C-alpha positions in Angstrom: -0.2 -0.3 0.2 1.3 3.7 -0.9 1.5 6.2 1.8 0.0 8.9 2.2 3.2 10.9 1.5 3.9 9.5 -1.8 -0.1 9.0 -3.1 -0.6 12.9 -2.3 2.9 13.4 -4.7 1.6 11.0 -7.5 -1.8 12.8 -7.0 0.0 16.8 -7.4 2.3 15.4 -9.7 -0.7 13.6 -12.2 -2.5 17.3 -11.3 0.7 19.2 -12.8 1.2 17.1 -16.2 -2.3 16.9 -17.0 -2.7 20.4 -16.0 0.2 23.0 -16.1 1.5 24.2 -12.9 -1.1 27.2 -12.7 -4.2 25.3 -13.4 -2.9 22.6 -11.0 -2.7 25.0 -8.4 -6.6 26.5 -9.6 -7.6 23.3 -9.4 -6.4 22.5 -6.0 -8.1 25.8 -5.2 -11.7 25.4 -6.1 -11.1 21.9 -4.2 -10.7 23.8 -1.3 -13.1 26.1 -1.7 -16.4 24.3 -2.3 -18.3 22.2 -0.5 -18.2 18.4 -2.3 -19.6 14.9 -0.7 -17.4 12.4 -3.0 -20.4 9.9 -2.7 -22.8 12.0 -4.1 -20.6 13.3 -7.0 -19.4 9.6 -7.6 -23.5 8.7 -7.6 -24.4 10.9 -10.0 -21.1 10.8 -11.8 -22.1 8.3 -14.5 -25.8 8.3 -14.2 -25.7 8.9 -17.9 -23.6 5.8 -19.2 -24.1 2.1 -18.8 -21.2 0.4 -17.1 -20.4 -1.5 -20.5 -19.6 2.0 -22.0 -17.6 3.5 -19.2 -15.4 0.1 -19.9 -14.7 0.8 -23.1 -14.0 4.0 -22.1 -11.5 3.7 -20.4 -9.9 1.2 -22.2 -9.6 3.4 -25.1 -7.6 5.6 -22.8 -5.9 3.4 -21.7 -4.3 1.7 -25.6 -4.2 5.3 -26.3 -1.2 6.1 -23.7 0.4 2.1 -23.7 3.9 3.7 -23.0 2.1 5.9 -19.8 3.5 3.2 -16.6 0.8 3.2 -13.8 3.9 3.4 -11.5 5.5 6.3 -9.9 9.0 6.3 -11.0 11.8 6.2 -8.4 
């Protein structure tokens, strides 16, 4: 299991890689500023898509990034 510190580092690295430094900071400030119910968000996030559609989209995304490692580099 990943430590909390390593999880934070990997999460921040993923945000910066995906959004850039400025947008990652902006995203974090938005999350901290707004009241957020993760459980409700998860229930409502995929209501218009079936499990099969979500799975297919995830597999297509993963296939499009064959050289991306899922584990952090050390």
